[in-house]
C-alpha positions in Angstrom: -32.0 34.1 -12.0 -29.6 35.2 -14.8 -26.8 35.4 -12.2 -27.5 31.8 -11.1 -27.5 30.6 -14.7 -24.1 32.3 -15.3 -22.7 30.7 -12.2 -23.9 27.3 -13.1 -22.6 27.7 -16.7 -19.1 28.7 -15.4 -19.1 25.7 -13.0 -20.1 23.4 -15.8 -17.4 24.8 -18.1 -14.8 24.2 -15.4 -15.9 20.6 -14.8 -16.1 19.7 -18.5 -12.8 21.4 -19.1 -11.0 19.3 -16.4 -12.7 16.1 -17.6 -11.7 16.7 -21.3 -8.1 17.5 -20.3 -7.9 14.1 -18.7 -9.8 12.3 -21.5 -7.8 13.8 -24.4 -4.3 12.8 -23.1 -2.0 12.1 -26.0 1.0 9.7 -26.0 2.8 12.3 -28.2 2.6 14.9 -25.4 4.9 12.9 -23.1 8.4 11.6 -23.6 10.0 8.6 -21.9 11.1 9.5 -18.3 14.5 7.8 -18.5 17.6 7.9 -20.6 20.3 5.2 -21.1 18.2 2.2 -20.0 17.2 -1.0 -21.7 13.5 -0.2 -21.0 12.1 -3.0 -18.9 9.4 -2.8 -16.2 9.3 -4.3 -12.8 5.7 -3.3 -11.9 2.6 -2.1 -13.6 -0.2 0.2 -12.6 -2.8 -0.9 -10.0 -1.3 -4.3 -9.2 -2.0 -5.5 -5.8 0.3 -4.3 -3.0 0.0 -4.7 0.7 -3.2 -2.7 1.5 -3.0 -0.5 -1.6 -3.1 -0.5 -5.4 0.3 0.4 -7.0 -0.2 3.9 -8.1 2.2 4.1 -11.0 4.6 1.9 -12.9 8.2 0.9 -12.0 11.0 1.1 -14.6 14.0 -1.0 -14.2 17.3 1.0 -14.2 19.5 -1.9 -15.3 20.4 -2.8 -11.7 22.2 0.6 -10.9 21.4 4.0 -9.7 22.3 7.3 -11.4 20.4 7.0 -14.6 19.2 10.3 -16.1 15.6 11.1 -15.2 13.9 13.6 -17.5 10.7 15.7 -17.4 8.2 14.0 -19.6 6.6 17.3 -20.7 7.0 21.0 -20.3 5.9 22.3 -16.9 7.2 23.2 -13.4 8.2 21.4 -10.3 5.3 21.8 -8.0 6.5 19.6 -5.1 9.8 18.3 -3.8 10.1 15.4 -1.2 13.0 13.9 0.5 12.0 11.2 3.0 13.5 8.0 4.5 10.3 6.1 3.5 7.6 6.1 0.8 8.9 7.5 -2.5 12.1 8.6 -0.8 13.5 11.5 -3.0 10.8 12.5 -5.2 9.7 15.3 -7.7 6.2 16.3 -8.8 6.0 18.3 -12.1 2.8 20.0 -13.1 2.0 20.3 -16.9 -0.1 22.8 -18.8 -2.6 20.0 -20.0 -3.8 19.5 -16.4 -1.6 16.5 -15.4 1.1 16.0 -12.9 4.0 13.6 -13.4 5.7 12.0 -10.4 9.2 10.6 -10.1 10.1 8.5 -7.0 13.1 6.8 -5.4 15.6 9.3 -6.9 19.2 9.7 -5.8 19.9 13.3 -6.9 17.9 16.4 -8.0 18.8 19.0 -10.6 21.4 21.4 -9.2 19.1 24.3 -8.4 16.6 22.0 -6.8 19.3 20.2 -4.8 20.5 23.6 -3.5 16.9 24.5 -2.5 16.5 21.2 -0.7 19.7 21.7 1.2 18.7 25.1 2.4 15.2 24.0 3.3 16.4 21.1 5.4 18.6 23.4 7.4 16.0 26.2 7.6 13.4 23.7 9.0 15.9 21.7 10.9 14.3 18.6 9.5 16.0 15.8 7.5 12.6 14.9 6.0 11.0 17.6 3.8 7.9 17.8 1.7 7.6 21.3 0.1 5.2 22.9 -2.3 7.0 25.0 -4.9 6.0 28.2 -6.7 5.0 28.0 -10.4 8.0 30.1 -11.5 10.5 28.5 -9.1 11.7 25.5 -11.0 10.5 25.5 -14.7 11.3 22.4 -16.7 11.3 21.5 -20.4 10.2 18.3 -22.1 13.2 15.9 -22.1 15.3 18.0 -19.7 17.2 16.1 -17.1 15.7 16.9 -13.6 17.2 14.1 -11.5 19.1 10.9 -11.2 17.4 7.5 -10.6 18.1 5.9 -7.2 17.0 3.5 -4.5 15.7 5.7 -1.8 12.7 5.4 0.4 10.7 2.2 0.5 12.6 0.6 -2.3 13.9 -2.9 -2.6 16.3 -2.2 -5.5 17.3 0.5 -8.0 14.3 1.6 -10.1 12.2 4.6 -11.0 8.6 4.9 -9.8 6.7 7.0 -12.3 3.1 8.2 -12.1 0.8 10.4 -14.1 -2.1 12.2 -12.1 -4.9 14.6 -12.8 -3.5 17.7 -11.2 -6.9 19.0 -9.8 -8.0 15.8 -8.2 -4.7 14.0 -7.9 -6.4 10.9 -9.3 -3.7 8.5 -10.6 -4.0 7.4 -14.3 -3.2 4.1 -15.9 -0.2 5.1 -18.0 0.1 1.9 -20.0 -3.6 1.2 -20.7 -4.0 4.7 -22.0 -1.1 4.2 -24.4 1.2 6.9 -22.9 3.9 4.3 -22.2 4.1 1.3 -24.5 6.0 -1.7 -23.2 6.8 -4.6 -25.5 4.1 -7.1 -24.7 2.4 -9.7 -26.8 1.9 -12.2 -23.9 -1.7 -12.9 -22.9 -2.6 -13.0 -19.2 -2.1 -16.3 -17.3 -5.1 -17.9 -15.6 -3.9 -20.2 -12.8 -7.0 -21.3 -10.8 -10.7 -20.6 -10.3 -12.4 -20.9 -6.9 -16.1 -21.0 -6.0 -17.8 -19.9 -2.8 -21.4 -20.3 -1.9 -23.1 -17.5 0.0 -26.1 -17.2 2.3 -27.3 -14.3 4.4 -28.4 -14.5 8.1 -29.6 -11.5 9.9 -28.0 -9.2 7.3 -24.6 -10.9 7.6 -23.1 -12.7 4.6 -22.1 -16.2 5.4 -19.6 -17.9 3.1 -18.8 -21.6 2.4 -15.3 -23.0 2.2 -13.5 -22.4 -1.1 -13.9 -25.1 -3.7 -10.8 -24.9 -6.0 -10.5 -26.0 -9.6 -7.3 -26.5 -11.6 -7.1 -24.7 -14.9 -5.2 -25.9 -18.0 -4.0 -23.9 -21.0 -5.7 -25.1 -24.2 -3.7 -22.6 -26.5 -2.0 -19.3 -26.3 -5.0 -17.4 -24.9 -7.6 -20.1 -24.1 -8.0 -22.0 -20.8 -10.2 -24.9 -19.7 -10.9 -26.4 -16.2 -9.2 -29.7 -15.6 -12.6 -31.1 -14.4 -14.5 -32.1 -17.6 -17.9 -32.4 -15.9 -19.9 -29.3 -15.0 -18.9 -27.6 -11.6 -21.6 -28.0 -9.0 -22.7 -24.7 -7.5 -25.3 -23.6 -5.0 -28.3 -21.4 -5.3 -26.1 -18.3 -4.9 -22.4 -18.0 -5.1 -19.5 -16.1 -6.5 -16.2 -17.0 -8.2 -12.6 -16.0 -7.5 -10.0 -15.9 -10.3 -6.3 -16.2 -9.9 -4.4 -14.5 -12.7 -1.1 -13.0 -13.5 0.5 -11.2 -16.5 3.9 -11.1 -18.1 5.7 -8.7 -20.5 8.3 -9.6 -23.1 11.9 -10.2 -22.0 11.0 -9.9 -18.2 10.6 -12.5 -15.5 8.4 -10.1 -13.4 4.7 -10.8 -12.7 2.2 -8.0 -13.3 -1.4 -7.2 -12.4 -4.3 -7.7 -14.9 -6.1 -4.5 -16.1 -9.6 -5.8 -17.0 -11.7 -8.9 -16.1 -15.1 -9.6 -17.5 -17.4 -12.3 -16.3 -20.3 -13.7 -18.4 -23.1 -16.1 -17.6 -24.8 -17.7 -20.6 -23.1 -15.1 -22.9 -24.2 -12.0 -20.9 -21.7 -9.9 -19.0 -22.7 -9.7 -15.3 -19.4 -8.4 -13.9 -16.5 -6.2 -15.1 -13.5 -4.9 -13.2 -11.3 -2.3 -14.9 -8.8 0.1 -13.3 -8.1 3.1 -15.5 -7.1 5.2 -12.5 -8.2 5.9 -8.9 -8.2 8.6 -6.2 -5.9 7.8 -3.3 -8.9 7.6 -1.0 -9.9 4.4 -2.8 -6.4 2.8 -2.9 -7.1 0.5 0.1 -10.2 -0.9 -1.6 -7.8 -3.3 -3.3 -8.6 -5.4 -0.2 -12.2 -5.7 -1.4 -11.4 -5.9 -5.1 -9.2 -8.9 -4.4 -10.0 -12.0 -2.4 -8.0 -10.9 0.6 -7.5 -14.2 2.5 -5.6 -15.5 -0.5 -4.3 -12.3 -1.9 -2.3 -11.3 1.1 0.1 -14.3 0.7 0.1 -14.6 -3.1 2.2 -13.2 -6.0 -0.8 -13.7 -8.3 -3.8 -11.4 -8.6 -6.5 -13.2 -6.7 -9.6 -11.3 -8.0 -12.9 -11.4 -6.4 -15.5 -11.7 -9.1 -18.1 -10.0 -7.0 -18.5 -6.8 -4.9 -18.8 -6.7 -1.1 -21.6 -5.0 0.8 -19.5 -2.1 2.0 -17.1 -2.0 -1.0 -17.1 0.5 -3.8 -18.7 0.4 -7.3 -15.9 2.6 -8.6 -14.0 -0.1 -10.4 -16.9 -2.0 -11.9 -18.4 -0.7 -15.2 -20.8 -3.6 -15.1 -22.1 -5.1 -11.8 -25.3 -7.2 -11.7 -26.5 -8.7 -8.4 -23.2 -7.6 -7.0 -21.5 -10.5 -9.0 -23.5 -13.2 -7.3 -24.4 -16.0 -9.7 -27.7 -17.8 -9.2 -28.4 -21.4 -10.3 -31.5 -23.5 -9.7 -31.3 -27.3 -9.0 -30.0 -29.2 -12.1 -29.9 -26.0 -14.1 -26.9 -25.9 -16.4 -25.2 -22.5 -17.2 -22.0 -21.4 -18.9 -19.5 -19.2 -17.2 -16.8 -17.3 -19.1 -14.0 -15.2 -17.8 -12.1 -12.8 -20.1 -8.8 -11.4 -18.6 -7.2 -8.5 -20.5 -3.8 -6.9 -19.7 -2.9 -3.2 -20.1 -1.5 -3.9 -23.6 -4.8 -5.4 -24.8 -3.7 -9.1 -24.7 -6.6 -11.3 -23.8 -7.2 -14.8 -22.3 -10.4 -16.7 -21.9 -11.7 -19.4 -19.5 -15.0 -21.1 -20.1 -16.8 -23.9 -18.2 -20.2 -25.2 -17.3 -21.9 -25.1 -13.9 -24.8 -27.1 -12.7 -27.1 -26.3 -9.7 -27.1 -28.5 -6.6 -30.1 -29.9 -5.0 -31.6 -28.0 -2.0 -30.1 -30.6 0.4 -26.6 -30.1 -1.0 -26.6 -26.3 -0.9 -24.7 -24.3 1.8 -26.8 -22.9 4.6 -25.4 -20.1 6.8 -25.7 -19.9 10.5 -24.6 -17.6 13.3 -23.5 -18.8 16.8 -26.1 -17.8 19.4 -25.1 -14.6 21.3 -22.5 -13.6 18.8 -21.7 -9.9 18.2 -23.0 -8.8 14.8 -21.1 -5.8 13.4 -22.9 -4.2 10.5 -20.6 -2.5 8.0 -22.8 0.7 7.9 -23.2 1.1 11.7 -21.0 2.1 14.6 -20.2 -0.8 17.0 -18.7 -1.0 20.5 -18.4 -3.9 22.9 -16.1 -5.3 25.6 -14.8 -8.8 26.4 -14.4 -8.0 30.1 -13.5 -5.1 32.3 -10.0 -5.0 30.8 -10.5 -5.0 27.0 -13.0 -3.4 24.6 -13.3 -2.6 20.9 -14.8 0.2 18.9 -15.5 -0.3 15.2 -16.7 2.8 13.3 -19.1 2.4 10.4 -17.3 2.1 7.1 -14.4 0.1 8.8 -15.7 -3.2 7.3 -16.2 -4.2 3.7 -19.2 -6.4 4.8 -21.1 -7.1 8.0 -19.6 -9.9 10.2 -20.3 -12.0 13.2 -17.5 -10.8 15.3 -15.3 -13.4 17.2 -13.9 -11.5 20.2 -12.6 -13.4 23.3 -9.7 -13.7 25.8 -7.1 -15.8 24.2 -5.3 -18.8 25.5 -2.0 -17.7 23.9 0.8 -16.8 26.3 2.5 -13.6 24.9 6.3 -13.4 25.1 9.2 -11.5 23.7 12.8 -12.9 23.2 14.2 -9.9 25.2 13.2 -10.6 28.7 13.3 -6.8 29.6 10.1 -6.4 27.6 7.3 -6.7 30.1 3.9 -8.4 29.3 1.2 -6.4 31.2 -2.0 -8.2 30.3 -3.5 -11.3 28.9 -3.9 -11.6 25.1 -7.3 -10.8 23.5 -8.4 -12.0 20.1 -10.6 -9.7 17.9 -11.8 -11.8 14.9 -9.3 -13.2 12.4 -6.6 -11.4 10.4 -7.9 -12.9 7.2 -10.8 -10.4 7.3 -9.6 -7.0 5.9 -10.4 -3.6 7.4 -10.8 -0.4 5.4 -10.2 2.1 8.1 -8.9 2.0 11.7 -10.7 0.4 14.6 -10.1 1.3 18.2 -8.9 -1.0 20.9 -8.9 -0.1 24.6 -7.1 -1.7 27.5 -8.2 -0.6 31.0 -5.9 -1.8 33.6 -3.6 -0.2 36.2 0.2 -0.1 35.5 2.9 0.9 37.9 3.8 4.5 37.6 7.4 3.9 36.5 6.3 1.8 33.5 3.4 4.0 32.3 5.4 6.2 29.9 6.6 3.1 28.1 3.4 1.2 27.7 2.1 0.1 24.2 -0.3 -2.2 22.6 1.4 -5.3 21.0 0.1 -7.7 18.4 0.6 -11.4 19.3 1.7 -13.9 16.6 0.5 -17.4 16.4 3.6 -18.5 18.4 2.9 -15.9 21.1 5.7 -13.5 20.1 4.7 -9.8 20.5 5.3 -6.9 18.1 4.8 -3.3 19.1 1.7 -1.5 17.7 1.9 1.8 19.7 -0.9 3.6 21.5 -1.3 6.1 24.3 -1.5 5.2 28.0 -3.0 7.6 30.6 -5.4 7.4 33.5 -5.1 3.6 33.7 -6.2 3.2 30.1 -4.4 2.6 26.8 -6.1 3.4 23.6 -4.8 2.4 20.1 -5.9 2.1 16.6 -5.2 -0.7 14.1 -6.2 -1.7 10.6 -5.8 -5.4 11.2 -7.8 -7.9 13.2 -5.9 -10.3 15.3 -4.6 -10.9 18.9 -3.4 -8.1 21.1 -2.0 -7.5 24.6 -0.3 -4.7 26.6 3.4 -4.5 27.0 6.1 -2.2 28.2 9.7 -1.6 27.2 12.2 0.4 29.2 15.4 -0.5 27.3 16.9 2.4 25.3 17.8 1.9 21.6 21.4 1.5 20.6 23.8 3.7 18.6 26.9 2.1 17.0 29.2 4.5 15.1 30.7 3.0 12.0 34.1 4.6 12.8 36.4 4.7 15.8 35.9 7.5 18.3 38.6 10.2 17.4 39.2 8.6 13.9 40.8 10.5 11.1 37.9 10.7 8.5 39.6 13.0 6.0 39.4 10.2 3.4 35.6 9.7 3.9 32.7 11.6 2.3 30.3 10.5 5.0 30.2 9.2 8.6 27.5 6.8 9.6 25.8 5.2 12.7 24.0 1.9 12.9 20.7 2.3 14.9 18.7 -0.6 16.5 16.0 -1.2 19.0 14.9 -4.3 20.8 11.1 -3.9 20.4 9.3 -0.8 19.3 11.6 0.6 16.6 13.2 3.9 16.1 11.0 6.9 16.4 13.3 9.9 15.9 17.0 10.8 15.6 19.0 14.0 15.6 22.7 14.8 15.0 24.8 17.8 15.8 28.4 18.5 14.8 30.3 21.1 16.8 26.9 22.0 18.3 25.2 22.7 15.0 22.2 20.7 13.8 23.0 18.7 10.6 20.6 16.7 8.3 21.0 13.0 8.1 20.0 10.3 5.6 18.3 7.2 6.9 18.2 3.8 5.3 17.8 0.3 6.6 18.6 1.1 10.2 21.6 3.3 9.3 21.9 7.1 9.4 24.7 8.9 7.6 25.9 12.5 7.3 27.3 13.9 4.1 30.4 15.8 5.3 31.2 17.4 1.9 27.7 19.0 1.7 28.0 20.2 5.3 31.4 21.8 4.5 33.1 20.0 7.4 36.8 20.2 6.8 40.0 21.8 7.9 41.8 18.7 9.3 40.7 19.4 12.8 38.7 17.5 15.5 34.9 17.8 15.4 32.5 16.9 18.1 29.5 14.8 17.1 26.4 14.0 19.2 23.6 11.6 18.2 20.3 11.6 20.1 17.9 8.7 19.5 14.4 7.9 20.7 12.4 4.6 20.3 8.6 4.4 19.9 8.2 3.5 23.6 9.8 6.8 24.6 13.2 5.5 25.6 16.2 7.7 24.7 19.8 7.1 23.9 22.7 9.4 23.2 26.3 9.0 21.8 29.0 11.6 21.8 32.5 11.4 20.3 34.9 13.1 17.9 36.3 12.6 14.5 39.0 14.5 12.5 38.2 16.0 9.1 
């Protein structure tokens, strides 16, 4: 018994220690991660991105690369990444207080780290590396330059992506709201629109009315009113959607809103706040926002409710899952309070009044429809060719699934891409998915085409886009995280390689040689380059690969043989061989 008590005491001490380290973060512990910049921000923490929350903040680097990036606190480099996508060139630094700082889209590393990356790429014969580092391998001091800012990976312009995480859990932290970084900001959030949706439940499936949209006007610096002066008519049960945006001083960029509270008759019934999140919850942005509008909006379109299969993680207060009830002719007051990460606040208040029973929305389901419950596995087929598998937890709420053979005729501008099946529609792409669902096409394909068969999504105009998959034994299986229309297609056309120099050219005046890569349908899957028979690493960006000739020590004023091998996502291969002088 005493041994058990000691074990439990030790566990409790560890847990409380890790919690306190995260809770007692001090702004004085960290320095600013950049030098020689004006100090503007292009994105803040947890703003809505495509299928994920933004996990850090983005610092502008005055439109250029090469700004000094410094360690924000003492520690050691725990991870080094060099990738053509994502964070591109990135460093992770562990600190003694239990946090990890992350620096992404870099252009250079500190010299000793740079030498290590060079050696690792060659040792692994991989242009992309992601390496865990030993604690004593690359120590850093607070304020020490560890890299140069850049524009690598999935970056649309020069900037630094900066994160702070809890080391043990890798949970991201809201750097601005916690006061670690303090932008100049005295601008209250903007409130653009408010929407209302009635809801009814039939056989466990939430049914939603069409959106009712109400214009919002600014009364003063931080107070808003609906343009409609009379009370907004609402049903027995319904929820609101709030379109918001935020600004910071001296910047035209838009930002996400940190905290939203909703009150009915003066009592808070809903609160959203994002102080940080584990990456396993990042995709839940599709449930926190109102996805049908959010996916095409630059604003934050916030769902003031929580879905059946969503998460309660972001909601300190959540009564009746955010659903507002209102009896016939009952008047109630609704108030929304939007707060940004610098504690500026805006308020919107208006009256609602309950509709009569006859006016209220009543849900219904089409007879014979497939019901997919969010907490159960589901499988069904349209016909002998097409079937769908939806694992439990894939949906944010139960749905009446629309699944049928489509009348759309798939096509591709390149006539060499073969269409191998009819198109099948699985629900509508305005309904978000949390994790992958399976699609299966069962149909014979001539043997010569089988290695090149993929599933393709079909746009509204019928044009197809490769989605991958694996074909064997007369069946193609694939996974997707998007509802929509799909078909089978095959592509047997190899990708193309276009050198950005003449074969045999004198390249002694160049630091790099480059090749433009392209593919007609499925996209580039892999590439490899050898010079004089030796593997060399390449850098990939926007359909172009390049080789740093200086780093590789290629010199001597002689002719060198170069070979580029390329593969697309359908398995087609291409090769180019030539020479250059350096």
